[in-house]
C-alpha positions as a Markdown table, in Angstrom:
| # | Residue | x | y | z |
|---|---|---|---|---|
| 1 | Ser | 16.6 | -20.0 | -27.6 |
| 2 | Gln | 19.9 | -20.9 | -28.7 |
| 3 | Trp | 23.0 | -18.8 | -29.4 |
| 4 | Val | 24.9 | -19.2 | -33.0 |
| 5 | Gly | 28.6 | -18.4 | -32.0 |
| 6 | Ser | 29.5 | -16.9 | -28.6 |
| 7 | Ala | 27.4 | -15.4 | -26.5 |
| 8 | Pro | 27.0 | -12.3 | -24.8 |
| 9 | Asp | 29.4 | -11.6 | -21.8 |
| 10 | Ile | 26.3 | -10.6 | -19.5 |
| 11 | Asn | 29.0 | -9.4 | -16.8 |
| 12 | Ser | 30.5 | -6.8 | -19.2 |
| 13 | Val | 26.9 | -5.1 | -20.0 |
| 14 | Pro | 26.7 | -1.8 | -17.9 |
| 15 | Lys | 24.2 | -1.1 | -15.2 |
| 16 | Ala | 22.7 | 1.3 | -17.4 |
| 17 | Ala | 21.8 | -1.2 | -19.9 |
| 18 | Pro | 19.7 | -4.1 | -18.8 |
| 19 | Leu | 18.9 | -6.8 | -20.9 |
| 20 | Ser | 16.0 | -8.4 | -21.9 |
| 21 | Val | 15.0 | -11.7 | -20.8 |
| 22 | His | 14.6 | -13.0 | -24.3 |
| 23 | Asp | 18.7 | -11.8 | -24.9 |
| 24 | Val | 20.5 | -13.6 | -22.0 |
| 25 | Pro | 21.6 | -17.2 | -22.5 |
| 26 | Ala | 21.6 | -19.8 | -20.1 |
| 27 | Ala | 25.1 | -21.1 | -18.8 |
| 28 | Thr | 24.9 | -24.2 | -20.5 |
| 29 | Arg | 22.4 | -26.4 | -22.7 |
| 30 | Gly | 21.1 | -28.3 | -19.7 |
| 31 | Ser | 20.5 | -25.3 | -17.3 |
| 32 | Ala | 17.3 | -24.8 | -16.1 |
| 33 | Gly | 17.4 | -21.1 | -16.0 |
| 34 | Ile | 19.7 | -18.0 | -16.4 |
| 35 | Asp | 22.1 | -16.9 | -14.1 |
| 36 | Leu | 21.1 | -13.2 | -12.2 |
| 37 | Val | 24.2 | -11.3 | -12.0 |
| 38 | Asn | 24.4 | -8.4 | -9.5 |
| 39 | Gln | 24.9 | -5.3 | -10.6 |
| 40 | Lys | 26.7 | -3.0 | -7.6 |
| 41 | Asn | 28.3 | -3.7 | -4.4 |
| 42 | Met | 26.6 | -4.1 | -1.6 |
| 43 | Asp | 27.0 | -5.1 | 2.1 |
| 44 | Ile | 24.7 | -6.6 | 4.3 |
| 45 | Thr | 26.0 | -5.4 | 7.6 |
| 46 | Leu | 23.1 | -6.5 | 10.2 |
| 47 | Pro | 22.4 | -10.0 | 10.8 |
| 48 | Gly | 19.0 | -11.1 | 9.5 |
| 49 | Glu | 18.8 | -7.8 | 7.0 |
| 50 | Val | 17.1 | -8.5 | 3.9 |
| 51 | Leu | 18.3 | -6.2 | 1.0 |
| 52 | Leu | 17.1 | -5.9 | -2.9 |
| 53 | Met | 19.9 | -6.8 | -5.5 |
| 54 | Pro | 19.1 | -5.5 | -8.7 |
| 55 | Ser | 20.0 | -7.8 | -11.7 |
| 56 | Gln | 21.0 | -7.7 | -15.0 |
| 57 | Ile | 17.8 | -8.9 | -16.5 |
| 58 | Gln | 14.6 | -6.7 | -17.1 |
| 59 | Gly | 10.8 | -7.8 | -18.4 |
| 60 | Pro | 8.9 | -8.3 | -19.8 |
| 61 | Leu | 8.9 | -12.4 | -20.2 |
| 62 | Pro | 7.3 | -14.3 | -23.0 |
| 63 | Glu | 3.5 | -14.2 | -22.8 |
| 64 | Gly | 2.0 | -16.8 | -20.7 |
| 65 | Thr | 4.7 | -17.6 | -18.7 |
| 66 | Val | 6.4 | -16.9 | -15.2 |
| 67 | Gly | 9.9 | -16.5 | -13.9 |
| 68 | Leu | 10.7 | -18.1 | -10.4 |
| 69 | Val | 13.7 | -16.4 | -9.2 |
| 70 | Leu | 15.8 | -19.4 | -7.0 |
| 71 | Pro | 18.8 | -19.7 | -5.2 |
| 72 | Arg | 22.0 | -21.1 | -6.4 |
| 73 | Ser | 23.4 | -23.8 | -4.4 |
| 74 | Ser | 26.9 | -21.8 | -4.4 |
| 75 | Ala | 25.3 | -18.5 | -2.3 |
| 76 | Ser | 23.5 | -20.9 | -0.1 |
| 77 | Lys | 26.8 | -22.6 | 0.8 |
| 78 | Gln | 28.2 | -19.4 | 1.7 |
| 79 | Gly | 25.3 | -18.4 | 3.9 |
| 80 | Leu | 23.6 | -16.2 | 1.4 |
| 81 | Phe | 19.7 | -16.7 | 1.2 |
| 82 | Val | 17.5 | -15.8 | -1.6 |
| 83 | Val | 14.1 | -15.4 | -0.5 |
| 84 | Pro | 12.3 | -17.3 | -3.8 |
| 85 | Gly | 10.1 | -14.9 | -5.8 |
| 86 | Val | 7.3 | -15.1 | -8.8 |
| 87 | Val | 8.1 | -12.7 | -12.1 |
| 88 | Asp | 5.0 | -11.5 | -13.7 |
| 89 | Ser | 5.2 | -12.0 | -17.7 |
| 90 | Asp | 3.9 | -8.8 | -18.0 |
| 91 | Tyr | 6.5 | -7.1 | -15.6 |
| 92 | Gly | 8.5 | -4.5 | -17.6 |
| 93 | Gly | 10.9 | -3.2 | -14.9 |
| 94 | Ile | 14.6 | -4.4 | -13.8 |
| 95 | Ile | 14.1 | -7.8 | -12.0 |
| 96 | His | 15.4 | -7.5 | -8.2 |
| 97 | Val | 16.2 | -10.4 | -6.0 |
| 98 | Gln | 15.8 | -10.5 | -2.1 |
| 99 | Leu | 18.8 | -11.5 | 0.0 |
| 100 | Trp | 18.7 | -12.3 | 3.4 |
| 101 | Ser | 22.1 | -13.3 | 5.5 |
| 102 | His | 22.6 | -14.3 | 9.1 |
| 103 | Leu | 25.9 | -13.0 | 9.1 |
| 104 | Pro | 27.6 | -9.4 | 7.2 |
| 105 | Lys | 28.1 | -10.2 | 3.8 |
| 106 | Gln | 29.6 | -8.3 | 1.2 |
| 107 | Leu | 28.3 | -8.5 | -2.4 |
| 108 | Phe | 30.3 | -7.6 | -5.7 |
| 109 | Gln | 29.1 | -6.3 | -8.9 |
| 110 | Gly | 29.1 | -9.5 | -10.8 |
| 111 | Asp | 28.1 | -12.0 | -8.6 |
| 112 | Lys | 25.9 | -14.7 | -10.0 |
| 113 | Ile | 23.7 | -15.2 | -6.8 |
| 114 | Cys | 20.3 | -16.9 | -8.4 |
| 115 | Gln | 19.0 | -18.1 | -11.4 |
């Protein structure tokens, strides 16, 4: 969908109010997807530890579609790896992202981690 006027600031939405995937604009007109934003401060303390990061998005997706959770290159360059995932169109909960790092890492609320 396209936005008329200014799009909502997804970083200013409170944790208690996840957005529908229908309400989140792509970062640019040429973006292949939407950014998933971390909703709480988290630490990866052990090498190889896998964490579940809550995003600002909740389902369901448009009927007949699928969501792909893929890394942003900026996260990978910092040693943070997103475990790719699939979101079914009828999943109605908050979309979480599996993260892995071989080094200790701090993640902050508002970080754009994947798309």
